[in-house]
LUMROFI-402058 format. One record per residue: residue number from 1; x, y, z of N, C-alpha, C in turn. Coordinates in steps of 0.2 Angstrom, whole numbers, plus 5000, padded with zeros to 4 digits. Layout:
// LUMROFI-402058
 num   nu   nv   nw  cau  cav  caw   cu   cv   cw
 NUM    X    Y    Z    X    Y    Z    X    Y    Z
...
// end
This chain:
// LUMROFI-402058
 num   nu   nv   nw  cau  cav  caw   cu   cv   cw
   1 5111 5088 4989 5108 5081 4988 5112 5076 4993
   2 5108 5072 4996 5110 5067 5001 5110 5060 4998
   3 5113 5055 5001 5114 5048 4999 5110 5044 5003
   4 5106 5039 5001 5103 5034 5004 5106 5027 5001
   5 5104 5022 5004 5106 5015 5002 5100 5010 5003
   6 5099 5006 4997 5094 5001 4997 5098 4995 4999
   7 5095 4991 5004 5098 4986 5008 5096 4979 5005
   8 5101 4974 5005 5099 4967 5004 5098 4964 5011
   9 5094 4959 5012 5092 4956 5018 5098 4953 5021
  10 5102 4949 5017 5108 4945 5020 5114 4949 5022
  11 5114 4956 5020 5120 4960 5021 5118 4966 5025
  12 5111 4967 5026 5108 4973 5028 5112 4976 5034
  13 5113 4973 5040 5116 4976 5046 5123 4978 5044
  14 5127 4974 5041 5134 4976 5040 5134 4983 5036
  15 5130 4982 5030 5130 4988 5026 5127 4994 5029
  16 5122 4994 5033 5119 4999 5036 5123 5003 5041
  17 5127 4998 5045 5132 5001 5049 5137 5005 5046
  18 5140 5003 5040 5145 5007 5037 5142 5013 5033
  19 5135 5012 5031 5132 5018 5028 5131 5024 5033
  20 5129 5022 5039 5129 5027 5045 5136 5030 5046
  21 5141 5026 5046 5148 5029 5047 5150 5034 5042
  22 5148 5032 5036 5149 5036 5030 5145 5043 5030
  23 5140 5043 5033 5135 5049 5033 5129 5048 5029
  24 5128 5042 5026 5122 5041 5022 5116 5043 5027
  25 5111 5046 5023 5105 5049 5027 5100 5044 5029
  26 5099 5039 5025 5093 5034 5026 5095 5027 5023
  27 5093 5022 5026 5094 5015 5024 5087 5012 5022
  28 5086 5010 5016 5079 5007 5014 5079 5000 5013
  29 5074 4996 5015 5073 4989 5014 5068 4988 5009
  30 5070 4985 5004 5065 4983 4999 5061 4977 5001
  31 5055 4975 4997 5051 4970 4999 5049 4966 4993
  32 5049 4960 4993 5047 4956 4986 5049 4949 4987
  33 5053 4947 4981 5055 4940 4980 5059 4937 4986
  34 5063 4941 4989 5068 4938 4994 5067 4939 5001
  35 5063 4945 5003 5062 4946 5010 5057 4952 5011
  36 5054 4952 5017 5050 4957 5018 5054 4963 5021
  37 5051 4969 5021 5054 4975 5024 5055 4976 5031
  38 5049 4974 5035 5049 4975 5042 5054 4971 5046
  39 5055 4965 5044 5060 4961 5048 5067 4963 5047
  40 5069 4965 5041 5076 4968 5039 5077 4974 5043
  41 5072 4979 5043 5072 4985 5047 5073 4984 5054
  42 5069 4979 5057 5070 4978 5064 5077 4976 5066
  43 5080 4972 5062 5087 4970 5064 5092 4976 5063
  44 5091 4980 5058 5095 4986 5057 5094 4992 5062
  45 5088 4992 5065 5086 4997 5070 5090 4996 5076
  46 5091 4989 5078 5094 4987 5084 5102 4988 5083
  47 5105 4989 5077 5112 4990 5077 5114 4997 5074
  48 5110 5001 5073 5112 5008 5071 5108 5013 5076
  49 5111 5019 5076 5109 5024 5080 5106 5031 5077
  50 5109 5032 5071 5108 5039 5068 5104 5039 5061
  51 5106 5034 5057 5104 5034 5050 5096 5033 5050
  52 5093 5036 5046 5085 5035 5045 5084 5028 5042
  53 5078 5026 5043 5076 5019 5041 5070 5020 5037
  54 5069 5016 5032 5063 5017 5028 5061 5010 5024
  55 5055 5009 5023 5053 5003 5019 5053 5006 5012
  56 5056 5002 5008 5057 5004 5001 5056 4999 4996
  57 5050 4997 4995 5044 4999 4999 5040 4993 5001
  58 5035 4994 5006 5031 4989 5008 5025 4989 5003
  59 5023 4983 5001 5018 4982 4996 5011 4982 4999
  60 5007 4987 4996 5001 4989 4999 4996 4982 4999
  61 4996 4978 4993 4991 4973 4993 4993 4967 4999
  62 4999 4968 5001 5001 4962 5006 4998 4963 5013
  63 4996 4969 5015 4994 4971 5022 4988 4975 5022
  64 4984 4974 5027 4979 4979 5028 4982 4985 5030
  65 4978 4991 5029 4981 4997 5031 4982 4998 5039
  66 4978 4995 5043 4979 4995 5050 4985 4991 5052
  67 4987 4985 5049 4993 4982 5051 4999 4986 5049
  68 4998 4989 5043 5004 4993 5041 5005 4999 5046
  69 5000 5002 5048 5001 5007 5053 5004 5005 5060
  70 5002 4999 5062 5005 4995 5068 5012 4994 5067
  71 5014 4991 5061 5021 4990 5059 5025 4996 5059
  72 5022 5002 5056 5026 5008 5056 5027 5011 5063
  73 5022 5011 5067 5022 5013 5074 5028 5009 5078
  74 5028 5003 5077 5032 4999 5081 5040 5000 5078
  75 5041 5000 5072 5047 5002 5069 5050 5009 5071
  76 5045 5014 5071 5047 5020 5073 5049 5021 5081
  77 5045 5017 5085 5047 5017 5092 5054 5013 5093
  78 5055 5007 5090 5061 5004 5091 5067 5007 5088
  79 5066 5012 5083 5072 5015 5081 5073 5022 5084
  80 5069 5024 5089 5069 5031 5092 5067 5036 5087
  81 5062 5035 5083 5059 5040 5079 5063 5041 5072
  82 5066 5036 5069 5070 5036 5063 5066 5033 5057
  83 5060 5031 5058 5057 5027 5053 5053 5031 5048
  84 5053 5030 5041 5049 5033 5036 5045 5027 5033
  85 5039 5028 5031 5035 5022 5028 5035 5023 5021
  86 5038 5019 5017 5037 5019 5010 5032 5014 5008
  87 5028 5015 5003 5022 5011 5001 5022 5011 4994
  88 5020 5005 4991 5019 5004 4984 5014 4999 4982
  89 5010 5001 4977 5004 4997 4975 5006 4990 4972
  90 5013 4990 4970 5015 4984 4966 5013 4984 4959
  91 5011 4978 4956 5008 4978 4950 5003 4973 4949
  92 4999 4972 4944 4993 4968 4944 4995 4960 4945
  93 5000 4958 4943 5002 4951 4943 5003 4949 4950
  94 5007 4953 4954 5009 4952 4961 5003 4953 4965
  95 4999 4958 4964 4993 4959 4968 4988 4953 4968
  96 4987 4951 4962 4982 4945 4961 4986 4939 4963
  97 4992 4937 4960 4995 4931 4961 4998 4929 4968
  98 5001 4934 4971 5004 4933 4977 4999 4934 4983
  99 4994 4939 4982 4990 4941 4988 4983 4940 4987
 100 4981 4939 4981 4973 4938 4980 4969 4944 4981
 101 4973 4950 4980 4969 4956 4981 4968 4960 4974
 102 4962 4962 4973 4961 4966 4966 4966 4971 4965
 103 4967 4973 4959 4971 4978 4957 4967 4984 4954
 104 4961 4983 4953 4957 4988 4950 4957 4995 4954
 105 4957 5000 4950 4957 5007 4953 4963 5008 4958
 106 4969 5007 4956 4975 5007 4961 4976 5014 4964
 107 4974 5019 4961 4975 5026 4964 4970 5027 4969
 108 4964 5026 4968 4959 5027 4973 4960 5022 4979
 109 4962 5016 4978 4964 5011 4983 4970 5014 4987
 110 4975 5017 4984 4981 5020 4988 4979 5026 4992
 111 4974 5030 4989 4972 5036 4993 4969 5034 4999
 112 4964 5029 4999 4961 5027 5005 4965 5024 5010
 113 4970 5020 5007 4974 5016 5011 4979 5021 5016
 114 4981 5026 5012 4985 5031 5016 4981 5035 5021
 115 4975 5036 5019 4971 5040 5024 4970 5036 5030
 116 4969 5029 5029 4967 5025 5035 4974 5024 5039
 117 4980 5023 5036 4986 5023 5040 4987 5029 5044
 118 4986 5035 5041 4987 5041 5045 4982 5042 5051
 119 4976 5040 5050 4971 5040 5055 4973 5035 5061
 120 4975 5029 5059 4978 5025 5064 4984 5027 5068
 121 4988 5030 5064 4994 5033 5068 4993 5038 5072
 122 4988 5042 5071 4986 5047 5076 4983 5045 5082
 123 4982 5038 5083 4979 5035 5089 4972 5036 5089
 124 4968 5037 5084 4961 5038 5084 4958 5031 5082
 125 4952 5030 5085 4948 5024 5083 4947 5024 5075
 126 4949 5019 5072 4949 5019 5064 4941 5017 5062
 127 4938 5023 5060 4932 5022 5057 4932 5025 5050
 128 4931 5021 5045 4932 5024 5038 4927 5021 5033
 129 4923 5025 5030 4918 5022 5025 4920 5024 5018
 130 4924 5020 5014 4927 5022 5008 4924 5017 5003
 131 4926 5018 4997 4924 5014 4991 4928 5007 4991
 132 4934 5007 4994 4938 5001 4994 4939 4998 5001
 133 4938 5002 5006 4939 5000 5013 4934 5003 5017
 134 4931 4998 5021 4926 5000 5026 4927 4997 5033
 135 4929 5001 5037 4931 4999 5044 4927 5003 5049
 136 4924 5000 5054 4923 4993 5054 4918 4991 5048
 137 4918 4985 5046 4914 4983 5041 4907 4982 5043
 138 4902 4982 5039 4895 4982 5041 4894 4976 5045
 139 4890 4977 5051 4888 4971 5055 4893 4971 5061
 140 4899 4975 5061 4904 4975 5066 4904 4982 5070
 141 4905 4982 5076 4906 4989 5080 4913 4989 5082
 142 4917 4985 5082 4924 4985 5084 4929 4989 5080
 143 4931 4995 5082 4935 4999 5078 4942 4998 5080
 144 4947 4997 5075 4954 4997 5077 4956 5003 5081
 145 4960 5002 5086 4963 5008 5090 4970 5006 5093
 146 4975 5008 5089 4982 5006 5091 4984 5008 5098
 147 4987 5004 5101 4990 5006 5108 4998 5007 5107
 148 5000 5004 5101 5008 5005 5100 5008 5012 5098
 149 5013 5016 5101 5013 5023 5100 5020 5024 5096
 150 5019 5027 5090 5025 5029 5087 5028 5035 5090
 151 5035 5036 5089 5038 5042 5092 5034 5049 5089
 152 5032 5048 5083 5029 5054 5079 5022 5051 5076
 153 5017 5054 5077 5011 5052 5074 5011 5054 5067
 154 5015 5059 5065 5016 5061 5058 5022 5058 5054
 155 5023 5051 5055 5028 5047 5052 5028 5049 5044
 156 5033 5051 5041 5033 5053 5034 5031 5047 5030
 157 5027 5048 5025 5025 5042 5021 5027 5044 5014
 158 5031 5039 5011 5033 5040 5004 5029 5035 5000
 159 5028 5037 4993 5024 5033 4989 5029 5031 4983
 160 5029 5025 4981 5032 5023 4975 5027 5024 4969
 161 5030 5026 4963 5026 5027 4958 5029 5027 4951
 162 5026 5025 4946 5030 5024 4939 5026 5028 4934
 163 5020 5028 4934 5016 5031 4929 5014 5039 4931
 164 5013 5043 4926 5012 5050 4928 5007 5051 4933
 165 5001 5048 4933 4996 5049 4938 4998 5046 4945
 166 5001 5041 4945 5004 5038 4952 5009 5043 4955
 167 5013 5046 4951 5018 5051 4953 5015 5057 4955
 168 5010 5059 4952 5006 5065 4954 5002 5064 4960
 169 5000 5058 4961 4996 5056 4968 5001 5056 4973
 170 5007 5054 4972 5012 5055 4978 5013 5062 4980
 171 5014 5066 4975 5014 5073 4976 5009 5076 4980
 172 5003 5074 4979 4997 5076 4982 4996 5074 4990
 173 4997 5067 4991 4995 5064 4997 5001 5062 5002
 174 5007 5062 4999 5013 5059 5002 5018 5064 5004
 175 5023 5062 5008 5028 5067 5010 5035 5066 5006
 176 5034 5061 5001 5040 5059 4997 5038 5054 4991
 177 5042 5054 4986 5041 5049 4981 5048 5045 4980
 178 5046 5039 4979 5052 5034 4977 5051 5032 4970
 179 5056 5033 4966 5056 5031 4959 5061 5026 4957
 180 5060 5023 4952 5064 5017 4949 5065 5018 4942
 181 5070 5016 4939 5072 5017 4932 5072 5025 4930
 182 5076 5029 4934 5075 5036 4933 5082 5039 4930
 183 5081 5041 4925 5087 5046 4922 5086 5053 4925
 184 5091 5057 4924 5090 5064 4926 5084 5067 4923
 185 5084 5066 4916 5078 5069 4912 5071 5067 4915
 186 5071 5060 4917 5064 5058 4919 5063 5061 4926
 187 5068 5062 4930 5067 5066 4936 5064 5072 4935
 188 5066 5076 4930 5063 5082 4929 5056 5082 4926
 189 5055 5077 4922 5048 5076 4920 5043 5074 4926
 190 5046 5070 4931 5042 5068 4937 5041 5074 4941
 191 5046 5078 4942 5045 5084 4946 5039 5088 4944
 192 5038 5089 4937 5032 5092 4935 5025 5089 4937
 193 5025 5082 4937 5020 5078 4940 5019 5079 4947
 194 5024 5079 4951 5024 5080 4958 5021 5087 4960
 195 5024 5092 4956 5022 5099 4958 5014 5099 4956
 196 5012 5096 4951 5004 5096 4950 5000 5093 4956
 197 5003 5088 4959 5000 5085 4964 5000 5089 4970
 198 5006 5092 4972 5007 5097 4977 5002 5103 4976
 199 5001 5105 4970 4997 5111 4969 4990 5109 4971
 200 4987 5103 4969 4981 5101 4971 4980 5101 4978
 201 4985 5099 4982 4984 5099 4989 4986 5106 4992
 202 4988 5111 4988 4989 5118 4990 4996 5117 4995
 203 5001 5114 4993 5007 5113 4996 5013 5114 4992
 204 5018 5117 4994 5024 5118 4991 5029 5112 4991
 205 5034 5112 4988 5039 5107 4987 5044 5107 4993
 206 5044 5112 4997 5049 5112 5003 5047 5106 5007
 207 5053 5102 5009 5052 5097 5013 5050 5090 5010
 208 5048 5091 5003 5046 5085 5000 5052 5081 4997
 209 5052 5074 4999 5058 5070 4997 5057 5067 4990
 210 5062 5068 4986 5062 5065 4979 5068 5060 4979
 211 5066 5054 4980 5071 5048 4981 5071 5043 4976
 212 5075 5043 4971 5075 5038 4966 5080 5032 4968
 213 5078 5026 4966 5082 5020 4967 5087 5020 4961
 214 5093 5021 4962 5098 5021 4956 5103 5016 4957
 215 5103 5011 4953 5108 5005 4953 5115 5008 4953
 216 5120 5005 4956 5127 5007 4956 5132 5002 4954
 217 5136 5003 4949 5141 4999 4946 5148 5003 4946
 218 5153 5001 4950 5159 5004 4950 5164 5000 4946
 219 5168 5004 4942 5174 5001 4939 5177 5005 4933
 220 5182 5004 4931 5185 5008 4926 5181 5008 4919
 221 5179 5002 4918 5175 5002 4911 5167 5002 4913
 222 5164 5007 4911 5156 5007 4912 5153 5001 4910
 223 5154 4998 4904 5151 4992 4901 5152 4986 4906
 224 5158 4985 4908 5159 4980 4913 5156 4981 4920
 225 5156 4987 4922 5153 4989 4928 5145 4988 4928
 226 5142 4988 4922 5135 4987 4922 5133 4979 4922
 227 5138 4975 4921 5136 4968 4921 5132 4965 4927
 228 5134 4967 4934 5131 4964 4939 5123 4967 4940
 229 5122 4972 4936 5115 4975 4936 5110 4972 4931
 230 5112 4968 4927 5108 4965 4921 5102 4961 4924
 231 5103 4957 4929 5098 4953 4932 5093 4957 4935
 232 5095 4962 4938 5090 4967 4942 5085 4970 4937
 233 5088 4973 4931 5084 4976 4926 5079 4970 4923
 234 5082 4964 4921 5078 4959 4918 5072 4957 4923
 235 5073 4956 4929 5068 4954 4934 5062 4959 4934
 236 5064 4966 4934 5058 4971 4934 5055 4971 4928
 237 5058 4971 4922 5055 4972 4915 5051 4966 4914
 238 5054 4960 4916 5050 4953 4914 5045 4951 4919
 239 5043 4955 4924 5038 4954 4929 5031 4953 4926
 240 5028 4948 4927 5021 4948 4925 5020 4947 4918
 241 5014 4949 4915 5012 4948 4908 5015 4954 4905
 242 5016 4953 4898 5019 4959 4894 5014 4965 4894
 243 5007 4964 4894 5003 4969 4894 5002 4973 4901
 244 5003 4969 4906 5002 4972 4913 5008 4975 4916
 245 5014 4973 4913 5020 4975 4917 5021 4983 4916
 246 5021 4986 4922 5022 4993 4922 5029 4995 4921
 247 5034 4990 4923 5041 4992 4921 5043 4991 4914
 248 5040 4986 4911 5040 4985 4904 5038 4991 4900
 249 5032 4993 4902 5029 4999 4899 5034 5005 4900
 250 5037 5006 4905 5041 5011 4907 5047 5011 4902
 251 5050 5005 4901 5056 5004 4897 5054 5006 4890
 252 5048 5004 4888 5046 5005 4881 5045 5013 4880
 253 5042 5016 4885 5042 5024 4885 5049 5027 4884
 254 5054 5024 4887 5060 5026 4886 5064 5024 4880
 255 5060 5021 4875 5063 5020 4869 5066 5013 4868
 256 5065 5008 4873 5067 5001 4873 5062 4996 4873
 257 5057 4997 4869 5051 4993 4868 5053 4986 4866
 258 5057 4986 4860 5059 4980 4857 5063 4975 4862
 259 5067 4978 4866 5071 4975 4871 5067 4972 4876
 260 5062 4976 4878 5057 4974 4884 5053 4968 4882
 261 5051 4968 4875 5048 4962 4873 5052 4956 4873
 262 5058 4957 4871 5063 4951 4871 5064 4948 4878
 263 5065 4953 4883 5067 4952 4890 5061 4948 4893
 264 5055 4950 4891 5049 4947 4894 5048 4940 4891
 265 5049 4939 4884 5049 4932 4881 5054 4928 4885
 266 5060 4930 4886 5065 4926 4889 5063 4924 4896
 267 5060 4928 4900 5058 4927 4906 5053 4922 4906
 268 5048 4923 4902 5042 4918 4902 5044 4911 4900
 269 5050 4911 4896 5053 4904 4894 5057 4901 4899
 270 5058 4905 4905 5062 4902 4910 5070 4903 4909
 271 5072 4907 4904 5079 4908 4903 5081 4915 4905
 272 5082 4916 4912 5083 4922 4914 5090 4925 4912
 273 5095 4920 4911 5102 4922 4909 5101 4926 4902
 274 5097 4923 4898 5096 4926 4891 5092 4933 4892
 275 5088 4933 4897 5084 4939 4898 5089 4945 4900
 276 5093 4943 4905 5098 4948 4907 5103 4950 4901
 277 5105 4946 4897 5109 4948 4891 5105 4953 4887
 278 5099 4952 4887 5095 4956 4882 5094 4964 4884
 279 5096 4965 4891 5095 4972 4893 5100 4976 4890
 280 5097 4982 4887 5102 4986 4883 5107 4990 4888
 281 5113 4990 4886 5117 4994 4890 5115 5002 4891
 282 5112 5004 4885 5110 5011 4885 5105 5012 4891
 283 5100 5008 4892 5095 5008 4897 5098 5009 4904
 284 5103 5004 4905 5106 5004 4911 5110 5011 4913
 285 5114 5013 4907 5118 5019 4908 5114 5025 4909
 286 5108 5025 4906 5103 5031 4907 5101 5031 4914
 287 5100 5026 4918 5096 5026 4924 5101 5023 4930
 288 5107 5023 4929 5112 5020 4934 5118 5025 4935
 289 5122 5023 4940 5128 5026 4941 5134 5021 4939
 290 5137 5022 4933 5142 5017 4931 5148 5020 4929
 291 5154 5016 4931 5160 5018 4929 5165 5020 4935
 292 5170 5024 4933 5175 5026 4938 5172 5032 4943
 293 5175 5033 4948 5172 5038 4953 5171 5045 4950
 294 5175 5047 4945 5174 5054 4942 5168 5054 4938
 295 5167 5048 4934 5161 5048 4930 5154 5048 4934
 296 5155 5044 4940 5149 5043 4944 5148 5050 4948
 297 5153 5054 4949 5152 5061 4952 5148 5065 4947
 298 5150 5065 4941 5147 5069 4936 5139 5067 4936
 299 5138 5061 4936 5131 5059 4936 5127 5061 4942
 300 5130 5060 4948 5127 5063 4954 5126 5070 4953
 301 5130 5074 4950 5129 5081 4949 5123 5082 4944
 302 5122 5078 4939 5116 5078 4935 5110 5077 4939
 303 5110 5072 4943 5104 5070 4947 5102 5076 4952
 304 5107 5079 4955 5106 5085 4960 5103 5090 4956
 305 5105 5092 4950 5103 5098 4946 5096 5096 4944
 306 5094 5090 4943 5087 5088 4941 5082 5089 4946
 307 5084 5089 4952 5080 5090 4958 5079 5084 4963
 308 5084 5079 4963 5084 5074 4968 5086 5077 4974
 309 5082 5075 4980 5084 5077 4986 5089 5072 4990
 310 5087 5065 4989 5091 5060 4992 5091 5055 4986
 311 5097 5053 4984 5098 5048 4979 5100 5041 4983
 312 5095 5036 4982 5096 5030 4985 5100 5025 4980
 313 5106 5023 4982 5110 5019 4978 5108 5012 4979
 314 5107 5008 4974 5105 5001 4975 5111 4997 4973
 315 5113 4992 4978 5119 4989 4978 5117 4982 4975
 316 5120 4979 4970 5119 4973 4967 5124 4968 4967
 317 5129 4969 4971 5135 4965 4972 5133 4959 4976
 318 5136 4953 4976 5135 4947 4979 5137 4947 4987
 319 5142 4951 4988 5145 4950 4995 5145 4957 4999
 320 5145 4956 5005 5145 4963 5009 5151 4967 5008
 321 5157 4964 5007 5163 4967 5006 5162 4971 4999
 322 5159 4968 4994 5159 4972 4988 5154 4977 4988
 323 5148 4976 4992 5143 4981 4993 5146 4987 4997
 324 5150 4986 5002 5153 4991 5006 5158 4995 5002
 325 5162 4992 4997 5167 4995 4993 5163 5000 4988
 326 5157 4998 4986 5153 5002 4981 5150 5008 4985
 327 5148 5006 4991 5145 5012 4996 5150 5017 4997
 328 5157 5015 4998 5162 5020 4999 5163 5024 4993
 329 5163 5021 4987 5165 5024 4981 5159 5029 4980
 330 5153 5028 4981 5148 5033 4980 5149 5039 4985
 331 5150 5037 4991 5152 5043 4996 5157 5047 4993
 332 5163 5044 4991 5168 5048 4988 5166 5052 4982
 333 5162 5049 4978 5160 5053 4972 5156 5059 4974
 334 5151 5058 4979 5147 5064 4981 5152 5069 4984
 335 5157 5067 4987 5162 5073 4990 5165 5076 4984
 336 5167 5073 4979 5169 5076 4973 5164 5081 4970
 337 5158 5079 4970 5153 5083 4967 5152 5089 4971
 338 5152 5089 4978 5151 5094 4982 5157 5099 4982
 339 5163 5096 4980 5169 5100 4980 5170 5104 4973
 340 5165 5102 4968 5166 5104 4961 5170 5099 4957
 341 5167 5094 4955 5170 5088 4951 5174 5091 4946
 342 5180 5089 4945 5184 5091 4939 5181 5089 4933
 343 5183 5092 4927 5180 5090 4921 5182 5083 4919
 344 5177 5079 4917 5179 5072 4916 5175 5071 4909
 345 5178 5070 4904 5175 5068 4898 5176 5061 4896
 346 5171 5057 4894 5173 5051 4892 5168 5049 4886
 347 5170 5045 4881 5166 5043 4876 5161 5039 4879
 348 5155 5039 4876 5150 5035 4878 5151 5028 4876
 349 5151 5023 4880 5153 5016 4878 5148 5014 4872
// end
């Protein structure tokens, strides 16, 4: 198992440079409330030489598929062939409220979107007659034809997915899956869904990337180490309406439905501090790396056994110095894992 890192826009270059020095395999730029992915990755591409770069993830409703292909080709060329395109359909509230794009039939929309992106990256005139996308549209004869040449026409495409059908779709049409709120046991369940998708496409799992986003909190006391993560969990779970939140539904499936309801109510009331306090430690501990290096090493071993190929640590500290310290701790924990981590038994907090 390898390590990746999810970047924050304001510390991205400094953290990516250190991640490259430490041997991390990929740096991913999220997209959402604070920044877009492409701008961050352009800055990181100019200051790094070896580490892979990925969008983690670009939001499908925010861009037409041809613009996404153009952005991917440009970033791949600027980075010397290091780019990987991570895509996600987001959720109904963001799709409608931010971008004015319908969210109906998200799986069919994603399938068509990926097909168009791949067609454009191959340098072909983009002609596509689908249910959700028609290019060129009726009455027009001008087909998109990219002149920006990626280093590779087969840029890897990763899909983010939460529900079983979206995870299975990633297995079928993508080169990797990006997960969120993933315990080792959920990784094992998701692998079954990914394999089902690969089977439909008559493909094996060799070379397929299983890349969950795992929050990291380092410290002697796991409960204290989890505190910087609370706002992150509350923001995801409290997003949108209670009935439409895919992250709230996931938390409920993991046995934290009552807490998810409270978090959502607090967010709707504008009390994000209370929402953060309502996040159960048990949920964070299931889906994060928390505690001293030895405990983190054992959790890394659990994820590796579950089938993760690259574990993307999510750094939720405020400063670059704190993020880099956590980055180094995770690298040290992985070395312990590779060397055979010594027995470390701790009472569950």
